[in-house]
N, C-alpha and C positions, 0 to 999 in steps of 0.2 A: 173506364178500364183502359190502362195503357198497354202497350205491346208486350211488356215484360210479364204481365199478369194474365194474358189470354189463356195460357196453358198451366195446368197444375203440375204436370210431370216434366221435370228437367233432368238431364243426365249428361254424363261425360263418357268418353271412350276409355275404358280401363282394361287391364289384362283379364279381369273377370268377365267383362262384357264380350271380349274376343272369344273366350272359352264358351260362353253361353251361346253365341252365334254359331260356333263350330259344332255345338252339340246337336244342331238341327240337320246337319249335312246328311243327305241320303234318306231322310225320313219323309214319307208321304205326308203332305200338309192337308189340313182341312180347309177347303176353299168353298167359296160361294159363287156360283155362276150367275151372270146377269141374263144372258140369252141361252136358251136351251134348244131352239129350233130355228133354222134358217128360213124364215117365212118371207113372203114378198115384202111385208111391212118392216120386219126387223132388218132385212138387208137394206131397204131404201132409207130407213132412218139413220143407219150407220153411215151409208154413203153420203147422204145429205149433210151429216154432221162434220164430214171432212171437206165438204164443198164439191163433191163429185156426183154429177147427175148422169153418168154414163148409162145409156139405155140398156147395156148388157146386164147391168145390175137392177135397173129400175123399170124397164118397159117390157112386159111379157110378150107383146106382139113382135117387137124387134128381136128379143132374145130367142124366140121360137125358131127364127130362121138363121140363127147364129151357130157357132161351132158346138155348143152344148145342147141346143134344142130347148133350152129353158133358161130362166133367170139363174145366174150364179152370183155368189157373193164376191166383193172385192177381196183381195188377199188378206188385208189387215182387218177385215170384218171379225176375225177371230178374237180381236181385242174385246169385242162386245160380249163374247162368251165368257172370257176371263181376262182381266186387264193386265195380269202378270205382275202385280205388286208382291214380289217375293221378298218380304222383309220381316221374318219372324224374330221374336224376342227383342231385347234391347229397349226397354221402356224409356221413353222420352227422347230417343234419338230419331230425328226427323228423317223420313224416307224420301229420296228423290230418284225418280226413274232416269237413268243416264244413258241407256242404249240397249241394243238387242241384236241378236243374230237370229234371223228367221230362215227356215228351210221348208218350202211348201212341196207337198206331193200331189195334191189336186185341190181345186176350189170346191167349197161347199155348194151343193145344188139346192134349189128351192125345195122345201119340204123335209130336208134332212135334219135329224136330231144330231146334236154335237155334245161330246163329253170332254171336259178338260181334266188333266191330271197334273199335279205340280209337286216339286220338291226343291230343297236347297241343294245346289251342286257344289258351291264353294263359298268361302268367307275369308277375307284378308284385310289387314289394316292398310289404310292409305294415308299417307302424310299429306295434309292440306296446308294451304297458306293461312288465310284469315280464319278458315274453318277449323283449324287445329287437327287433332287426331280424328280420323273417320274410318268407317268400315264399309267395304264393298261386298255386298252379298249377290252372288250369281245364282240364278234359278235355272231349273229345267222344267219346261212345260210341254206337254203333248196334247194335241187336239185330235180326237177320234170321232169318226162318224158313228151313227147308231149301230151299224153292222161291224164295227171294230176296225175299219180302215183308218190308217193314220193319215190325217189331212195335212198336218204341219207339226213341226217341232220348233220351239223357240228357246233361246238362252238369254233371258233378260238380266240386266244389271241394275241394282238399286244401291245408291249411296246412302249410308246412315250418318247423319251429321248432328252434332250437338246444337240445340236451339240457342239463340242469343240469351245471355243470362244477366244482362244489365252492366256487364263489365266493358262494353264497347266492342267486344268480339262479334263479328258477323261476317258472312260470306260476301254480302253486297251492301253497298250504301243505299239508303232509301232515296227514291227518285220519283218525280212526277211522270204521269203517262205522256207519251209523245203526242204532240199536236201538229197538225198539218195545215199548210196554206191551201188556198183553193187550187192553185196551180199544181201542187203536189198531189192532191186528191184526183185531179183530172188525169195526171200521169198514171197513178195507180189504177184508175178505172180503165184507161186505155190498155195497160199491160194485162189486167185481168181478162178483159174481153178479147185479147189477142190469143188466148189459150187455144190450142188445137188438139183435137182428139182424132187419132188415126182411124178408129172404128172398124168397119167391116172391110176396109181395103187392106189386104195383107202387107205387112212389112217383111220382105224377104231378106234372108240372111246375106244373100249375095249382093244386095244393094246397099248394105251398110259399110261405111268406111270409118277408119280410125279418126278420132277427133270430131266426128259428126256431133252436132249439138242437139240437145233435146229442147223443144219449145218450153220455156219455164211455165210453172203454175205459180200464181201469186195469191198469198193467203193473208188477208187483213184489209184494213186495220182490225186486229182481233179485239173484240169487246165481250161484254157479258152475254150478249145475245148469241155470239159465236160459241161461247163456252156452253150455254144452255142447250143449243142445238146439238153440240157434240155429245153432251151427257144424255140427251134424249135417246141416242143410239148406243152409247157406250159409257157406262158410269166409271168413275175413277177408282173407287174402292168399295169395300163392303159397307163402309160407313154411310153411304148415301141411302138414307131412310127418311120417310116423312111422318110427321105427327106421332101417332101412337107407336108406330114401328120404331121410330128413333128413341122414344122413351124406353121401350122394351129392350132395345139393344143396349142402351146406356146402362140399364139396371143389370142385364145379364153380364155385361163386361165386368161389373163389380162383384156380382154374387155367384154366377155360374159360368165362368169364362171357358171351361172345357166344352161347353156346348156351342161356342162360337167359332167361326173360321180363325185359323191361327197363322195364316200366311202373312198377316200384319201382326205386330205386337198388340196384345189385347188392350194395353193402355191407350193405344191410338183410338180404339172404339169407346173407351171410357171417358175421354175428354169431353166436357160439356160443349166446348166449341170444337167442332170437327176440324182437324188440321187441313183437310182437303178444301175447306172453305177459302184457303189462300189462293185458289185458282180464280176466285171471283171477288174477294174482299181484301182491300189493301192492308187493313190492320192485321188480319190474320197472316197475310204474306209477310209483313214486317216481323211478326212474332216468330216465324220459322227461318228468318234470315234472308228473305228475298227482297228485292228492291221495291216491288209493287205486286199486285195481283198478276198471276202469270199463267201461261198456257199449260196444256197437259202434254207430257212427253210422248205418250203413245199416240196422241193426235198428230204430233209433228212427224212421227214415223209414218202415219197414214198419209200425210201430205207427200212424203218422198215416194211412196208406192203409187200414189195418184199420178205423179209425174211420169213414172215408168209405164204404167198401164195405158196412159194416154198415148205415149210414143209407140209402144209395141203393137197396139191394135188388138182386135178380138182374137186373132189367131196366135198371138204370142202367149208365153207363159212365164210369169215371174217365178223363177226357181228359188232364188235366195235374195236376202236383203240384210246387209249389215249397216246399222245406224248408230252413230254416236251423237248424243245431244250435248252441245257445248254451251254452257252458261245459261243465264236466265233469259227468257223471252217474254217480256211483260205485255200485259194488255195495252193496246195502243200501237204496238209494233206491227209492221207489215213484213212478211217474209217472202222473198223470191226464191223458189226452189228450182234449181237449174242442174243440168247434167251434160256429160259428153261421153262418147264411146272411147274406152281405153284399151279394149282387147277384143279380138274375134278368135274363136277356137272351137274345136270339137272336144266335148268333155268326156269323162270316163264312160258315160253311157252311150256315146256316139251322137249326142244331141248337138245341133248347131247353136252355139252359145255366143252371147255378146256380154261383155262386162261394161258397166256404166258407172262412172264416178259421179257422185251427187253432192251438191253444196246448197245449203240454205243460208241466205244472208239477209239481214234486215235493212231498213231504209237508210241506215247510216253506214252500211257496208260491213257490219259486225257479223261474223259467221256464227250461227247458232246450231247448225246441223251439218254433219258430214256422213256420207254413206257410200256403199258399193252395192250394186245389184248385178245379179246374173240372170239373163233373160234367154229363154229358148225361143228361137224364131223359126218359122217355116222356111223351107227351101222350094225352089221351083221344081216341078216334077222331073225335069230333065236332069237335075243335079242328083236326085235320089237322096236318101237319108242314111 
């Protein structure tokens, strides 16, 4: 089977497709949650999936003496509840998660039930280079606790792109995975092990200066084990089903589609080869226009949050995060996530806030992630709030 015949469904962006996408705006979507409760294990599995073993998320004894009195979930744990693939309609147009705006109100605590709600907020045509006409679908997702508290609101962006059709048009040229010399691997190891977590020592707002650098976190080289670890804590789409469940879903997509989640186009679930396999299988990645098997966009956003929570310490609060995913990040790549302080201010609520600019760049210096975060930090008692 060659790459052009992996998928049965092919499509182009047409005026009719634009109208179809717009018809979903404002309608509540049928979604399928992966996680329903923030247990000790669901929190830990997600945290480990992004490479974060912060004891505030993972160690009940440590967390008991912390600011929350119990284990809490890392901010982007909510991806494990619902991954934010807001890509309804448009059969055959491949979805790619391209970024998000997060706003957190509080972190989920151990034992809390969580409910997600989602709708399509906007849809617009985007002119692409090699990709041709594309459609950008913007979602609106709310995460609620079991008692109705809003935990967070997210505005994810999904780009819908025609798959390669044999004409030579594709977003990226096929390439081999990156290989490293022994010296390069030693440097990666040194950088990884140099990671610093602020932890229980408060980082006070008064002590932060403009252009302060955040100690980078280093992710990679990414391989199928890293992807499997991530998906153990946070699956990529509703299509991740095993054995009998996969066959049942495949049949339902063809015969009773109204019973399935519709935040993805139903044809996505009806393909015999699940498009999400492109995150681990080169041939499938080539068939959707990527250069090789590639990472998960939401996972990369989790890496940026890991950088910030390491820096701010247990007493800080990640209020918001804006992330833009730039280009493909293939398996074999290593990403250095770094940041620096660009602003100190009092926000509209009177909180002492710091804005951090974030950049993710791979081993060749290519930027694959950009972001901005707003962090609330404690102040010394003498300064007041």
